[in-house]
N, C-alpha and C positions, 0 to 999 in steps of 0.2 A: 423423541426429543423435538421440541418446537423450534422453528427458525426464529432468529432474533432480527427485528427490524429496527435499524438505527437511522436517524435523520441527520443529514449534514447540510451545512450552508456552504455553497461554492460561489466564489466571486472572482472575476477577472480584474487584474490590475493594469491600468494604462497610464502612459506618461502625459502630463499636461502640455509639455513643450513640443514633443515630436509626434505624439499620438501612437507610439509603438506599444505593442502588447508586452508588458514587462514580465508577467507571470500570472499565477492564480493562487488563491488561498482557499483553504478548506478547514472548517471547524465543525465539530460535532455540536448539534443544537442542544442547548440545555447543559452544556459542559461547564463545570465550575473552574476548570483549569484554564488559565488565560493564555494558552499557547495555540498557535495555528500552524498548519503545514503550508509552507510556501514552495511552489513549484516554479522553477525557472528553467526553461529548456527541458532537458531530461533529468535535472537534479531536483531532489526534494529535500527540504530542510525544515526544522522546527524553529519557530521564533516565538518569544514571549512578548506580550503587550505590543502587538504589531502596530497599533495605532500610534504609539509614541516612538517607534523604532526608526522613524525617518527613512523609509525605503526610498531609493533613488533609481532612476532609469540607468541601466548600464550603458546605454547608447549615447545619451546626451547629458546625463546628470540631473535631469529635471525631476521634480516631485511627481508622485504617482497618486492616482485616485482609484476608487473602487467602481468598477463598471459591471453591469449585468450580474445581479445576484440571483442564484437559483437555490431552491430547496429540493434536496434529493433524498429519497428513501432508499436505503440499501438493505437488502435481505441477506442475512448471513446464515447459511445453512450449516448445521452441525455435521461433522464428518463421522457418520455412524460406522463406516467401513473400517476405521482404525481399531474399533473395539471388537471386531469380529475375529473369529478364529482363523485357522488356515484356510486358504482357498481350495475349492474342490477342483478335481480334474487332473489331467496329466501335467507334470511339471515340464518346463522347457528343457531341451536337450543340454543346453549349457549348464543348467542347474544340476541335472542328473550327473553330468561329467564332473562338475565341481565337487559334488558329494562323494562320488566314487574315489576321486583323488584324495579327499580328506580321510576317508576310511582306510585307504591304502597306507597313508602316512601314519595314521594312528596304530595300525597293525604292525608296521615295520619298526616303530619306535619302542 
């Protein structure tokens, strides 16, 4: 399985009035969907048509502008290990004990 490489546009949002960093936006390059991911602090949300959404600074209420735009390539590796069968080797003690209890319950029922 080949890794997938996706290109994203990342931009910081800053306030015109106080100069505070308001958040950052992220959008996949070449995407036809007009939504972007907006990150403020530790929260992430999706907004549509961010250009017309009139984002405001939470600190002073001023309007925001886009600052420092970056183009980032992200390599997404497929998880091949999910398709594999059982792992080899000795199982952990807790798993052996759990299986033993399960067998005892099935035999006693």
